Backbone bond lengths (Angstrom), bond angles and torsions (degrees), N, CA, C in turn:
res aa  C-N    CA-C-N  psi(-1)  N-CA   C-N-CA  omega(-1)  CA-C   N-CA-C  phi
1 M - - - 1.480 - - 1.532 104.91 -
2 A 1.316 113.33 155.89 1.434 119.18 179.58 1.537 111.48 -126.03
3 I 1.354 115.23 145.09 1.427 119.39 175.86 1.584 104.44 -140.37
4 K 1.335 114.44 133.13 1.473 121.22 -179.39 1.536 114.20 48.99
5 G 1.342 111.89 40.32 1.451 121.54 176.16 1.489 115.73 81.27
6 N 1.344 117.61 -3.65 1.487 119.61 178.38 1.510 109.93 -102.69
7 V 1.365 115.09 135.68 1.483 120.37 -178.78 1.524 105.89 -95.00
8 F 1.306 114.89 124.57 1.455 124.22 178.96 1.534 110.92 -101.87
9 D 1.342 115.61 140.69 1.451 122.54 172.47 1.525 107.66 -86.97
10 V 1.314 116.18 103.92 1.495 119.95 -178.54 1.515 109.27 -105.07
11 S 1.333 116.94 17.27 1.468 119.79 -178.37 1.525 114.78 -62.19
12 S 1.339 117.06 -22.11 1.437 119.53 175.04 1.487 113.49 -70.25
13 A 1.322 116.90 -15.52 1.444 121.55 -179.72 1.558 108.63 -116.25
14 K 1.347 117.56 41.99 1.385 119.98 -178.13 1.541 116.26 -60.33
15 D 1.316 116.62 -23.43 1.506 121.25 173.42 1.517 108.82 -60.10
16 F 1.339 118.75 -32.26 1.451 121.55 -176.35 1.552 109.89 -93.49
17 Y 1.366 117.08 -43.52 1.441 119.58 -171.16 1.541 113.64 -100.30
18 G 1.364 116.84 -9.89 1.459 121.17 -177.12 1.493 109.47 -84.41
19 K 1.282 113.23 -179.81 1.526 121.54 179.40 1.494 109.03 -53.71
20 G 1.326 113.71 126.74 1.448 122.57 178.77 1.534 114.16 84.62
21 G 1.335 116.60 -6.20 1.420 120.69 -178.95 1.583 111.99 -76.85
22 S 1.303 116.40 160.60 1.441 118.29 -173.80 1.524 112.84 -70.83
23 Y 1.344 118.60 -15.06 1.470 122.01 177.46 1.515 111.30 -119.34
24 E 1.309 120.90 24.46 1.416 125.66 -177.23 1.537 110.80 -61.23
25 V 1.301 118.22 -23.63 1.501 122.28 178.43 1.516 110.76 -64.18
26 F 1.355 118.53 -20.50 1.447 120.03 177.58 1.499 116.53 -86.74
27 A 1.331 116.74 -15.78 1.460 120.69 -173.30 1.533 109.58 -66.40
28 G 1.334 114.83 129.53 1.460 122.08 178.22 1.455 115.56 77.37
29 K 1.362 118.33 12.05 1.486 119.10 -174.61 1.525 108.99 -133.19
30 D 1.328 115.26 162.45 1.486 120.63 171.28 1.557 102.36 -88.07
31 C 1.300 114.80 119.70 1.470 119.97 -174.87 1.514 109.34 -118.72
32 T 1.333 119.17 32.52 1.442 121.37 -177.82 1.527 110.09 -56.45
33 R 1.290 120.76 -49.58 1.441 125.43 -177.30 1.548 111.42 -59.43
34 A 1.298 116.42 -47.13 1.469 120.71 -178.82 1.539 111.32 -64.27
35 I 1.291 116.05 -36.06 1.513 119.85 176.74 1.535 107.49 -66.44
36 A 1.273 119.53 -46.03 1.467 123.12 -179.67 1.539 111.87 -60.99
37 L 1.301 115.88 -34.10 1.481 119.59 -177.60 1.517 110.29 -95.61
38 W 1.325 118.19 -3.80 1.457 124.77 -175.57 1.556 111.53 49.97
39 T 1.302 112.98 57.45 1.446 121.86 -178.65 1.542 112.35 -135.48
40 K 1.294 116.79 158.34 1.469 120.99 174.64 1.511 111.04 -115.26
41 N 1.353 114.21 16.50 1.490 119.09 -179.04 1.542 106.92 -65.43
42 P 1.299 118.45 123.66 1.443 121.24 -175.78 1.578 111.79 -60.18
43 S 1.307 119.13 -24.82 1.476 118.50 177.81 1.507 111.77 -74.75
44 D 1.354 117.20 -14.07 1.458 119.25 178.39 1.585 112.34 -97.36
45 V 1.324 116.24 -3.01 1.462 120.82 -179.72 1.483 107.95 -81.64
46 K 1.349 115.14 85.06 1.494 124.11 -179.53 1.500 112.03 -160.91
47 A 1.256 118.07 168.02 1.482 122.90 -178.91 1.467 115.15 -81.65
48 D 1.318 119.32 -23.25 1.449 121.38 -171.55 1.530 112.13 -70.13
49 I 1.297 114.98 118.56 1.518 120.16 179.41 1.537 109.18 -123.74
50 S 1.301 117.51 18.35 1.439 123.58 -173.35 1.518 114.43 -59.05
51 D 1.365 115.49 -29.10 1.449 115.58 -177.12 1.525 115.50 -104.58
52 L 1.355 115.15 14.05 1.449 119.73 179.29 1.529 112.43 -78.89
53 N 1.335 117.51 149.58 1.430 120.65 -179.69 1.515 113.22 -86.85
54 K 1.297 120.03 175.22 1.451 123.35 -177.52 1.512 111.76 -58.39
55 D 1.330 120.03 -42.87 1.476 121.77 -179.16 1.506 110.43 -64.69
56 Q 1.282 118.99 -40.69 1.470 121.60 179.60 1.529 110.47 -68.05
57 L 1.281 118.56 -38.19 1.484 122.57 177.85 1.551 109.14 -66.37
58 E 1.304 116.78 -40.45 1.499 121.10 177.17 1.533 110.92 -63.82
59 Q 1.304 114.73 -40.71 1.511 118.96 177.59 1.487 109.25 -62.49
60 L 1.361 116.04 -43.85 1.486 119.10 176.68 1.494 111.13 -55.42
61 D 1.296 118.56 -50.61 1.468 124.63 -179.78 1.549 111.32 -58.29
62 T 1.274 116.07 -40.90 1.476 119.93 -179.87 1.510 110.97 -66.72
63 I 1.280 118.56 -46.12 1.478 122.31 -177.98 1.531 109.81 -68.62
64 Y 1.337 114.31 -40.21 1.477 119.87 -178.08 1.578 108.79 -63.92
65 N 1.355 116.05 -46.52 1.469 119.31 -174.64 1.526 114.48 -81.69
66 T 1.292 118.70 -28.88 1.450 119.46 -176.23 1.518 114.06 -99.58
67 L 1.303 116.68 -15.07 1.483 119.89 -179.63 1.538 111.76 -116.61
68 Y 1.278 114.73 -65.57 1.484 118.06 -175.17 1.526 116.72 -67.35
69 K 1.295 116.98 -46.61 1.497 119.88 -179.87 1.518 110.50 -67.75
70 V 1.317 117.00 -28.44 1.479 122.04 -178.60 1.558 109.98 -80.06
71 K 1.345 118.08 -41.39 1.420 123.71 -169.91 1.524 115.89 -92.03
72 Y 1.361 116.61 -30.16 1.468 120.90 -172.92 1.497 112.12 -123.66
73 K 1.325 116.97 148.18 1.441 121.52 179.03 1.522 111.59 -83.70
74 I 1.307 117.89 135.66 1.475 122.62 171.25 1.484 108.56 -75.70
75 V 1.334 116.31 124.86 1.426 121.97 -177.27 1.509 114.89 -116.90
76 G 1.326 116.14 -1.38 1.458 119.64 -179.52 1.501 111.99 -176.41
77 V 1.309 116.02 175.99 1.438 122.49 -179.85 1.539 106.74 -134.08
78 M 1.321 116.13 136.06 1.428 123.34 179.64 1.537 109.62 -69.43
79 D 1.311 115.36 146.30 1.442 122.29 175.72 1.534 108.22 -108.01
80 Y 1.274 116.95 103.63 1.514 121.33 -176.59 1.524 108.58 -101.04
81 S 1.267 121.78 20.72 1.435 123.40 -176.81 1.504 110.68 -65.58
82 K 1.307 120.16 -18.65 1.474 122.18 177.87 1.536 110.83 -105.31
83 G 1.299 118.02 20.85 1.467 122.44 -178.19 1.545 111.20 104.85
84 I 1.306 114.49 176.27 1.457 117.74 -177.43 1.530 109.16 -75.84
85 Q 1.287 115.98 134.83 1.418 124.86 179.41 1.491 112.08 -123.85
86 S 1.305 118.28 145.18 1.466 119.99 177.61 1.462 114.64 -99.29
87 E 1.330 117.49 -35.89 1.437 121.97 -176.16 1.530 111.00 -83.54
88 L 1.333 117.38 139.83 1.456 122.91 176.54 1.548 108.14 -85.33
C-alpha cells in the first residue's frame, strides 16, 4: 500500500491487509486520501488529497508519521509523472 507517494511493505500484517482482512481495500493501492479521512470507503482509496482541509491534512501527517513510518518499511516510491494513479 502507498501513502503520500511512499510504498509500504505491510506483508507483516497480512491478517489486516490481506484477503479477508479489515483493511484489504488498501492492499496494492495508494490510499493517502482514505488514511487522511480515516475511512475504508473504496471511493476514497486514492492519492488525490487536493480538496482536504487543514485538519484532515494534519491527521494524515500524524497517522503517517506515528503509525506507518514507525511500523512498516518503505520499499518504493510512486511515480506520478503520468498523473495521479491509485493502483500500485
